[in-house]
C-alpha positions in Angstrom: -43.3 -44.6 26.9 -43.0 -47.8 24.7 -39.7 -49.2 23.4 -40.2 -47.8 19.8 -40.9 -44.3 21.0 -37.8 -44.4 23.3 -35.6 -45.6 20.4 -36.9 -42.8 18.1 -36.2 -40.3 20.9 -32.6 -41.5 21.3 -32.0 -41.3 17.6 -33.3 -37.8 17.5 -31.0 -36.8 20.5 -28.0 -38.4 18.8 -28.7 -36.5 15.6 -29.0 -33.2 17.5 -25.8 -33.8 19.4 -24.0 -34.7 16.1 -25.3 -31.5 14.6 -24.1 -29.4 17.5 -20.7 -31.1 17.4 -20.4 -30.4 13.7 -21.4 -26.8 14.2 -18.8 -26.4 17.0 -16.1 -27.7 14.6 -16.8 -24.9 12.1 -14.0 -22.4 12.0 -14.3 -18.6 11.7 -12.6 -17.0 8.7 -11.1 -14.2 10.8 -9.5 -16.7 13.2 -8.0 -18.9 10.6 -6.7 -16.0 8.4 -5.7 -13.8 11.3 -2.2 -13.1 9.9 -1.5 -9.8 8.1 -0.6 -11.8 5.0 -4.3 -12.7 4.5 -5.8 -9.3 4.9 -7.3 -9.4 1.4 -9.0 -12.7 2.3 -10.6 -11.2 5.4 -11.7 -8.1 3.5 -13.2 -10.2 0.8 -15.1 -12.3 3.3 -16.5 -9.2 5.1 -17.7 -7.7 1.8 -19.5 -11.0 0.9 -20.9 -11.5 4.4 -19.0 -14.8 4.8 -18.3 -15.9 8.4 -17.3 -19.6 8.4 -14.3 -21.1 6.7 -16.3 -23.7 4.7 -18.2 -20.9 3.1 -15.0 -19.9 1.3 -14.9 -23.1 -0.7 -17.3 -21.7 -3.3 -15.2 -18.5 -3.7 -11.9 -20.0 -4.7 -12.1 -18.7 -8.3 -13.0 -15.2 -7.1 -10.0 -15.2 -4.9 -7.8 -16.5 -7.7 -8.8 -13.4 -9.8 -8.2 -10.9 -7.1 -5.4 -8.5 -7.5 -2.7 -9.1 -4.8 -3.3 -12.8 -4.5 -0.9 -14.8 -6.6 -0.6 -18.6 -7.1 1.6 -19.0 -4.0 -0.7 -17.2 -1.7 -3.8 -18.9 -3.2 -2.2 -22.4 -2.5 -1.8 -21.3 1.1 -5.4 -20.2 1.3 -6.6 -23.6 -0.1 -4.4 -25.5 2.4 -5.9 -23.4 5.2 -9.4 -24.1 4.1 -8.8 -27.9 3.9 -6.7 -28.2 7.0 -7.4 -25.1 9.3 -5.7 -26.7 12.3 -2.5 -27.5 10.5 0.2 -24.8 11.0 1.7 -23.4 7.8 5.1 -21.8 7.5 4.5 -18.2 6.5 8.1 -17.1 6.6 9.5 -15.9 3.2 11.3 -18.5 1.2 15.1 -18.1 1.4 16.9 -16.9 -1.6 18.7 -19.6 -3.5 21.7 -17.5 -4.3 22.4 -13.9 -3.4 23.4 -11.9 -6.5 25.6 -9.2 -4.9 26.1 -7.4 -8.3 22.4 -6.7 -8.6 21.6 -2.9 -8.8 20.0 -1.4 -5.8 17.4 0.3 -8.1 16.2 -3.1 -9.2 16.0 -4.7 -5.8 14.4 -1.9 -3.8 11.4 -0.6 -5.7 8.3 1.3 -4.8 8.1 2.5 -1.2 11.9 2.2 -0.7 12.6 5.5 -2.7 14.1 7.1 0.5 16.7 4.3 0.6 17.5 4.7 -3.1 18.0 8.5 -2.6 20.3 7.9 0.3 22.3 5.3 -1.7 22.7 7.7 -4.6 24.0 10.4 -2.2 26.5 8.0 -0.6 27.7 6.4 -3.8 26.1 2.9 -3.2 25.0 1.3 -6.5 24.9 -2.5 -6.0 23.6 -4.8 -3.3 27.1 -5.6 -2.1 27.6 -1.9 -1.3 25.0 -2.3 1.5 27.1 -4.8 3.4 28.8 -2.0 5.4 25.7 0.1 6.2 25.0 0.8 9.8 21.8 1.0 11.9 22.6 4.7 12.6 22.7 5.4 8.8 19.4 3.6 8.2 17.7 5.5 11.1 18.9 8.8 9.7 17.1 8.3 6.4 14.0 10.3 6.0 11.5 7.3 6.0 7.9 8.0 5.1 6.7 5.6 7.9 7.7 3.1 10.5 6.2 0.1 8.6 8.5 0.7 5.6 11.6 1.0 7.8 10.7 -2.3 9.5 10.0 -4.0 6.2 13.4 -2.9 4.8 15.2 -4.5 7.8 13.4 -7.8 7.1 14.3 -7.5 3.4 18.0 -6.8 4.2 17.9 -9.9 6.5 16.7 -12.0 3.6 19.8 -11.0 1.7 22.0 -11.8 4.6 22.8 -8.2 5.4 22.9 -7.3 9.1 23.4 -3.5 9.6 26.2 -2.8 12.1 24.8 -2.0 15.5 25.5 1.2 17.4 28.1 0.7 20.1 28.8 3.7 22.3 29.9 3.8 25.9 28.9 7.4 26.6 26.5 9.7 24.7 28.3 12.7 23.2 25.7 15.4 22.5 28.1 17.3 20.2 29.0 14.3 18.2 25.9 12.1 18.0 22.6 12.5 16.3 19.1 11.4 17.2 19.7 8.2 15.2 22.0 7.0 18.0 19.1 7.1 20.5 16.2 5.5 18.7 14.8 4.0 15.5 11.5 5.8 16.2 10.7 7.3 12.7 8.7 10.2 14.0 11.4 11.4 16.4 14.1 11.1 13.7 12.0 13.0 11.2 11.5 15.8 13.7 15.3 15.9 14.3 15.9 16.2 10.5 13.2 18.9 10.2 15.0 20.9 12.9 18.1 21.3 10.6 20.6 20.9 13.5 24.2 19.6 13.5 23.9 17.4 16.6 21.9 16.4 19.6 23.1 19.4 21.6 21.8 21.8 19.1 18.5 20.0 19.1 18.2 20.2 22.9 19.2 23.8 22.9 16.0 24.6 21.0 14.2 24.2 24.3 10.9 22.5 24.8 8.9 25.3 23.1 11.3 25.3 20.2 11.1 21.5 19.8 7.3 21.6 19.9 7.3 24.1 17.1 9.0 21.5 14.8 6.9 19.5 12.4 6.4 15.8 13.5 7.2 16.7 17.1 4.7 16.7 20.0 4.3 16.1 23.7 4.6 12.3 23.2 7.9 12.9 21.4 9.1 15.1 24.2 8.4 12.4 26.8 10.1 9.7 24.7 13.2 12.0 24.3 13.4 12.4 28.1 13.3 8.7 28.6 15.9 8.0 26.0 18.3 10.5 27.4 17.8 9.1 31.0 19.2 5.8 29.7 22.5 7.6 29.2 22.4 9.5 32.5 21.2 12.9 31.0 18.4 14.8 32.7 16.7 17.0 30.1 15.4 19.5 32.6 18.8 19.9 34.2 20.4 20.4 30.8 18.0 23.2 29.9 18.5 24.9 33.2 22.2 24.9 32.6 22.4 25.9 29.0 19.2 27.8 28.1 20.0 30.9 30.1 21.2 32.4 26.8 20.0 32.0 23.3 21.8 29.2 21.4 24.6 30.6 19.3 24.0 30.6 15.6 26.8 31.4 13.1 24.5 33.3 10.8 25.4 36.7 9.5 22.4 37.9 7.4 21.7 41.2 5.8 18.1 42.5 6.2 17.2 41.6 2.6 18.4 38.0 3.1 16.0 37.2 6.0 13.1 36.5 3.7 14.9 33.9 1.6 16.4 32.4 4.8 13.1 31.7 6.5 11.8 30.1 3.3 14.4 27.3 3.9 12.9 26.1 7.2 9.2 27.1 6.9 6.6 25.0 5.1 4.9 26.5 2.1 1.8 27.2 4.2 3.7 28.8 7.1 5.7 31.0 4.6 2.4 32.2 3.0 0.9 33.1 6.4 4.0 34.9 7.6 4.3 37.0 4.4 0.6 37.7 4.3 0.6 39.0 7.8 3.9 41.0 7.5 3.5 42.6 4.1 -0.3 42.7 3.4 -1.3 43.0 7.1 -4.1 40.5 6.4 -6.2 39.3 9.3 -6.4 35.7 10.5 -9.9 35.5 9.2 -9.0 36.6 5.7 -6.1 34.2 5.5 -8.3 31.4 6.9 -10.9 31.9 4.2 -8.3 31.5 1.5 -6.8 28.4 3.0 -10.2 27.0 4.2 -9.0 27.0 7.8 -10.4 28.5 11.0 -9.0 31.7 12.5 -7.7 29.7 15.5 -5.9 27.2 13.3 -4.1 30.1 11.4 -3.1 31.6 14.7 -1.6 28.3 15.8 0.4 27.9 12.5 1.6 31.5 12.7 2.8 31.0 16.3 4.8 27.9 15.4 6.3 29.5 12.4 7.5 32.6 14.4 8.9 30.4 17.1 10.8 28.3 14.6 12.1 31.5 12.8 13.3 33.0 16.1 15.1 29.7 16.9 17.3 30.0 13.8 17.7 33.7 13.3 16.1 35.3 16.4 19.2 37.3 17.6 19.7 38.9 14.1 16.0 39.8 13.9 16.2 41.3 17.4 19.3 43.4 16.6 17.8 44.9 13.4 14.4 45.5 15.1 16.1 47.4 17.9 18.0 49.5 15.4 14.8 50.4 13.6 13.1 51.3 16.9 16.1 53.5 17.8 16.1 55.4 14.6 12.4 56.2 14.9 12.7 57.2 18.5 15.6 59.6 17.9 13.4 61.4 15.3 10.5 62.1 17.8 8.8 58.7 17.0 8.2 59.6 13.3 10.6 59.5 10.4 10.6 59.0 6.6 11.0 55.3 5.8 13.7 56.3 3.3 16.0 57.3 6.2 15.7 53.8 7.7 16.3 51.7 4.7 19.1 53.9 3.5 20.8 53.4 6.9 20.2 49.6 7.0 20.6 49.2 3.2 17.4 47.2 2.7 13.9 47.3 1.2 10.7 48.5 2.9 9.4 44.9 2.8 12.4 43.7 4.9 11.7 46.4 7.5 8.1 45.3 7.8 9.1 41.6 8.1 11.7 42.4 10.8 9.3 44.4 12.9 6.6 41.7 12.5 8.9 38.8 13.4 10.3 40.7 16.4 6.8 41.4 17.7 7.1 45.2 17.5 3.4 45.8 17.0 3.6 49.4 18.0 6.0 50.2 15.1 4.3 51.0 11.8 6.4 50.9 8.7 4.7 52.7 5.8 6.0 53.2 2.2 6.7 56.9 2.8 6.9 57.3 6.6 7.4 55.2 9.7 6.4 55.9 13.3 5.8 54.5 16.7 2.3 54.3 17.9 1.8 55.3 21.6 0.6 52.5 23.9 -2.8 54.0 24.4 -3.5 54.2 20.7 -1.5 51.1 19.7 -2.9 49.4 16.7 -4.5 46.0 17.6 -3.2 43.3 15.3 -5.8 40.5 14.9 
């Protein structure tokens, strides 16, 4: 190889090495804009098929016109493009002066409607009224999601508000609520949906009762066990001690008041299924067709609704059902319906509802007569 050829070869190798080095220096868009703050930038790049940071330089105007990207964020994006390795402070700028007289309605807009409702109920109107709010209070608010709750804590911090922490030496089940144990939004929502006075009432529902509550599942049950253990309470031991009898409920309902009572703690769909089954004796398939759900799904919803109903008014339903059964039995298993509702002072619909909720499938309440079907010919309820 002559000297000229060797020189040309070296120049070519140097050019290739330089090219490789330049290529290695190219930054990926998803790496540079990895923070949640730049989600819109990453989405835009994915739509346009952009991979490398330098490719964004020709799209500055498009980013400028995007909804959700203001001048402040755009300036950060440009800085990132020009100096990808230079760290940029993404923390929110501190407020120059806190205006304590500002109305809460003006400060907390949009997703913070749950906080505004709570403030309205507790008489808080201005920012200064939130100075004394506690963590337990914030946890007890019916938040729509965990992200909104966390974002509120950050916003309060910006205004110099630090909610008072929970300080307890010993957990009092008859005094404390779920908000003392955790800030897990799902678990707190399940507690609120249970309509109980304290943690003891919630535990007295039993595992089956708790699983029947909206927003509560096996994961929530495991979390609850772990939280209680931190305070020296074993959930299994608690249930073995207290669940030998049905939890006491100070509810004194007349038969005709049962329907309106269950409407308070059932969802609209659960209430519809219960009444359709009790009054119209519709099958699971018929109800499922109307709600565009499968037969099995309707059965699951029905089971949860009945469990929840029995949690709150089970003893009363049982007492009335036994009285109905006794009246029919004393009349040779068949009696005019008029005799029963005159004795209990209620409507035929209430009698049907009571027998349905109590699981008395062998008792048939008709408009004119009621009777007990023998076991061999018992009507099969689908």
